Each structure stands twice: as structure tokens, then as C-alpha cells.
C-alpha positions as CSV (number, residue, x, y, z in Angstrom):
1,M,7.4,-12.1,-0.7
2,H,7.5,-8.4,-1.3
3,A,9.8,-6.4,-3.5
4,D,12.9,-4.8,-2.1
5,V,15.5,-2.3,-3.5
6,D,17.7,-5.0,-4.9
7,W,14.8,-6.6,-6.7
8,V,13.7,-3.2,-8.1
9,R,17.2,-2.4,-9.2
10,E,17.7,-5.8,-11.0
11,L,14.3,-5.4,-12.7
12,C,14.8,-1.8,-13.8
13,L,18.3,-2.4,-15.1
14,S,17.1,-5.3,-17.2
15,F,15.1,-3.0,-19.4
16,P,16.9,-2.1,-22.7
17,G,19.2,0.9,-22.3
18,A,18.2,1.5,-18.6
19,T,20.8,3.1,-16.3
20,E,20.9,4.1,-12.7
21,K,22.1,7.2,-10.9
22,V,22.1,8.3,-7.2
23,T,20.5,11.7,-7.1
24,W,19.4,14.1,-4.4
25,G,21.8,12.6,-1.9
26,H,20.1,9.3,-1.2
27,D,17.7,8.4,-4.0
28,L,18.5,5.8,-6.6
29,T,17.0,6.9,-10.0
30,F,16.4,4.6,-12.9
31,R,16.6,6.3,-16.3
32,I,16.3,5.8,-20.0
33,S,18.4,8.3,-22.0
34,E,18.7,10.5,-18.8
35,K,14.9,10.6,-18.3
36,I,13.8,9.1,-15.0
37,F,11.2,6.4,-15.0
38,A,11.5,5.2,-11.3
39,V,13.0,6.3,-8.0
40,T,13.7,4.3,-4.9
41,V,15.3,5.4,-1.6
42,L,18.6,4.1,-0.2
43,E,17.7,5.4,3.3
44,P,14.4,5.3,5.2
45,A,11.9,7.8,4.0
46,K,8.2,8.5,3.8
47,V,7.9,6.6,0.5
48,W,10.2,3.9,-0.8
49,L,9.4,3.8,-4.5
50,S,7.9,6.2,-7.1
51,F,7.2,5.7,-10.7
52,K,5.2,7.1,-13.7
53,C,2.0,5.5,-14.7
54,S,-1.0,6.0,-17.0
55,A,-3.8,8.3,-16.1
56,E,-6.1,5.3,-15.6
57,N,-3.6,3.5,-13.3
58,F,-2.9,6.7,-11.4
59,A,-6.5,7.0,-10.4
60,D,-6.9,3.4,-9.5
61,L,-3.6,3.1,-7.6
62,T,-4.0,6.2,-5.5
63,E,-7.3,4.8,-4.2
64,R,-5.4,1.8,-2.7
65,A,-3.9,1.7,0.8
66,G,-0.2,2.5,0.9
67,I,-0.1,4.3,-2.5
68,I,-0.2,8.1,-2.7
69,P,0.3,10.7,-5.5
70,A,4.1,11.1,-5.7
71,P,5.3,14.3,-4.0
72,Y,6.3,16.9,-6.5
73,M,5.4,14.6,-9.4
74,A,1.7,13.8,-9.1
75,R,0.8,16.3,-11.8
76,N,2.9,14.1,-14.2
77,Q,1.0,10.9,-13.2
78,W,3.6,9.6,-10.7
79,V,2.6,7.4,-7.7
80,A,4.6,6.7,-4.6
81,L,4.5,3.5,-2.5
82,E,4.6,4.1,1.2
83,N,5.6,0.6,2.0
84,K,6.8,-2.6,0.3
85,E,3.5,-4.4,0.9
86,A,1.5,-1.9,-1.2
87,L,1.7,-4.0,-4.3
88,P,2.5,-7.7,-5.1
89,K,5.8,-8.2,-7.0
90,E,4.1,-9.4,-10.2
91,E,1.9,-6.3,-10.4
92,L,4.8,-4.0,-9.5
93,A,7.0,-5.5,-12.2
94,G,4.3,-4.8,-14.8
95,L,3.9,-1.2,-13.6
96,L,7.6,-0.5,-13.6
97,R,7.8,-1.9,-17.2
98,E,4.9,0.4,-18.1
99,S,6.7,3.4,-16.6
100,Y,9.8,2.6,-18.6
101,E,7.8,2.2,-21.8
102,Q,5.9,5.5,-21.3
103,V,9.2,7.4,-20.8
104,F,10.8,5.6,-23.7
105,S,7.9,6.5,-26.0
106,K,8.4,10.2,-25.3
107,L,12.1,10.1,-26.4
108,P,12.9,11.4,-29.9
109,K,12.6,8.7,-32.6
110,K,16.3,8.9,-33.4
111,I,17.2,8.1,-29.7
112,Q,14.6,5.3,-29.6
113,E,16.0,3.7,-32.7
114,A,19.6,4.0,-31.3
115,L,18.6,2.4,-28.0
116,S,16.7,-0.3,-29.8
117,Q,19.7,-1.1,-32.0
118,A,22.0,-1.2,-29.0
119,S,19.8,-3.5,-27.0
120,R,19.4,-6.2,-29.7
121,P,21.5,-9.2,-28.9
122,R,24.3,-9.7,-31.4
123,T,24.2,-13.1,-33.0
124,K,27.3,-14.7,-34.4
125,R,27.0,-14.7,-38.1
126,K,28.1,-17.7,-40.0
127,P,30.7,-16.9,-42.6
128,I,29.2,-16.6,-46.1
129,R,29.9,-19.8,-47.9
130,R,31.2,-19.1,-51.3
131,S,30.6,-21.6,-53.9
132,V,33.8,-22.8,-55.5
133,R,33.6,-22.4,-59.2
134,K,35.5,-24.8,-61.3
135,R,37.5,-23.0,-63.8
136,S,37.4,-24.3,-67.2
137,R,40.9,-24.8,-68.3
138,S,41.7,-23.2,-71.5
139,P,44.8,-24.2,-73.4
140,R,47.5,-21.7,-72.8
141,S,49.0,-20.2,-75.8
């Protein structure tokens, strides 16, 4: 089974601090601290999903059928999938995670730390057990 918009949305929003925003009328963008790491379409278009990738993956992916340099973003190592059959789900999941991590790594360290803190699951802390000291009774005067 191939990926669809709902699957991409669920995956991208599972990344720590990831958000979504509809932009340019009909594109659903996935962001980390307002920086886009993936774009999918909500209406039929020439491409259905675009994302950032490494220079090595960019060269390899754009040689495959159904994958082209992303319009307007190819110079920044973005690829676009022309159809949902271009990549198997498992490979696509890894590439979307890589895109997220590349964009995250470019954020200022202070923002990275804040997002990392916010994404850690809070655990319930056990109350500190205080040892009960026995008071020595001194005779009262």
C-alpha cells in the first residue's frame, strides 16, 4: 500500500514540535519552528509531495521514475513526488524524518533546546520520601 495525505500528515505531526499550516491556497505545509520540511497538496496537482533531502539523496532520487527536482526549491535540495507510487512507505517515512532532522539542525541552538525540552514526555515524579527522624526527648525544664 502506498502513502496518502492522511498518512503523511500523521507521520509528520508525530515529529517533536512539528506543526501544519495550509499555505498558498491548497498546500499543506509541515513545519518545525515555522521552517518548512515537507509540503503536500490538498487538491490535484503536478506533484503531490515535496521535501528536503541530502545532496546524495537528491541526486539518487531524481534519477528515479516519478521523482523530480522540486519546482522553485531544487536549488535547496528539495525533491517532488509526481505520484504516490514513486516511493514505498518505509523509504518515504525515513526520508521525511531526514527532512525534518535537516531543518531542525539548522535552527538556532536555543530553539532546538526549547523544542527538545517541550517534546520530552513528562513522567510522574514520586514524592520525595523524607525519613522520619526520631526526636530525642530532652527533659523539659
